[in-house]
N, C-alpha and C positions, 0 to 999 in steps of 0.2 A: 612395612606398609606399602601397598601398591599405589603408584601415582594414579590420580583420577584421570580419566579420559577427557580430553578437551571437548567442549560442546561444539556442535555444528553452528554455522553462521545464522544469525537472525537478520532477515532482510525485510524492509518496509517498502511496499509499492504503494504510492499515494498519488493523488491528483484529483482534479475536478471530476465529478461524475461524467461518464461518457468518454474518458480519455483512453480506456482500454486496460484498466488495472486488472480486472478479473480475467480477461483473456490472457494477458501476459503472465499473471501469477499462476493460473492453473497450468498453463503450458510449461512454465519454468519449474514448477514443483514436480511435474511429471518427469521431465528430462533430467533434473538435478537430484531427484530423490529426496526432496525436502517436504516437510509437512505444510500444507496450504491452510491458512486460517483467514476466512472471510469474516471480518468483524461484523458486517451487516447480517450475514447468515447466522453467526453466533448469537447476536442480539435477538434475532427472530426466533431461532430454535429454543433459546433459553428464556425468552420473554424478558430481556434485560432493557426495558424501556422505563422512562420516567414521565412520559407524556406524549402528546401529539401536537405538531406544529400545523395549525389549520392553514396558515398563509402559504407555507411551502409544501403542504400536503405530504408530510412524512413524519414518522415516529421520531422521538427524541431519545437517543440511547442514554442509559444510566452508565456514565463513564466509570464510576467507582466499581460497579458490579462487573463491567466488562474487564477491567484491569484485574480484579480478583479472579475471574474465570480464566484469564489467560496466563496468570503468573507462573504456574507450574510448567506449561509448555514453553514459555519464553525462557525460563531458567534452564530447562533441559537443552534448548537450542535447536537449530536445524529447522527453522520456520520461515515461511514467506507469508507476511501479513499484508492483507489488501484492505485499505480503507481510504475514504476520501478526506479524512482529517488526520492530523498527526501530533498536534500540540499537547494532547493529554497523556500520551504514552511516555513512560519513563525513558530518559535519554539512554540509560544503561542497557535497555533492551535490544538496541539495534547496532549491528556492525556496519551497516550501510543503508542509505535511504535513496530510493529512486523516485523522482517526481515526474510523472508523465505529463507532457504538454501537447495540446492539439490546437491546430489552427481553428479559429472561431467559426469559419464557414462550414468546416467538416463537423465540428462539435455541435453546431446548431442542428444539422441534419440528423446526427446520431441521437440527440436528445428529443427532437420532435418524433423520431421513429419509436422512441421509448414511451411516447405519450406525454412528455413534459409540455407544459404550456404556462402562460401567464407569469406570475411572480416566480414560480419555480424555474422556468426556463430562463427568464431574465437574470435571476440571481446567479445561476450556474454559469451563464455566459459572462457576466461581470466578474465572477470569481476567476475565470480563466484570463480574461482581458487584463485584470489587475494583478495577475500571478499570485493570488492570495495563498494558495497551498504551497507554492515554492517559497514565498516569504516566511510562512509559518515553519516550514521545514528548516530553513536557514536560521531562524530564531530559536528553534527547539533543539537542534543538534549541532555538533561540531561541523564547521564549514567543509572540512575535508571528506566527510562521509556523505554529504548531500550532493546528488548528481541529477541534473535535468536531462530527460530523454524525450526526443520528439516521438509522437505517437499518432501519425496521420495515415499510415498505409500498412498493408500486410508486409511489405518489404522492411519497413521500420520496425515492425513487431519482431520479425526474424532477426534483424540486426540487434535489437535490444536483448533478445534471448541469448544470442551469441556473446554479447558484451558481458551480460550478467553471469553466464556460465563461465566465462574466462575469469571473471572476478572470483567466483566461488572456488574454482580450481586453485587459483593463487592463494586464496584465504586458507584453504585446506592444507596446502603445502607450507605456508607460513606458520600454521598452527599445529604442525606435526601429524596431520591426518592423512597425508598423501593425497594423490589424485583419486 
């Protein structure tokens, strides 16, 4: 019986909206040859919602249906998952978790440019101030796989891509996949 081929790494890129998750994830997927999964796009494309939050002006995803939809891809491995939350994903899904952090003055401008205002803007800025996503990641996954990355500038984006690419190469070597 032939040995099964090890799966590729699964990487979670998370953080407050506006921290650069999508930009980083798309670029990284392209250069690393991994599949990019935007949970928000998946929810929209497959209509995986359970309601709408009027106060925050956004749909509420159906977490169970999202997990069901993602299960096969995550089991196969080789994915970069982009989402602003992380606590509902199974711990077994991810080999590493990167939480992007952005200075609030920069984040404010990014969110205003997206059309955020009122409670939605305030809530997201508070989320970043109180490092809500970082704390959720630390509570949801093993400490050694959760890494905080600054995401304030194009230079930091490039540094983050290089850092994660180096991690991917090491993971592939450690798991017998070569570079």
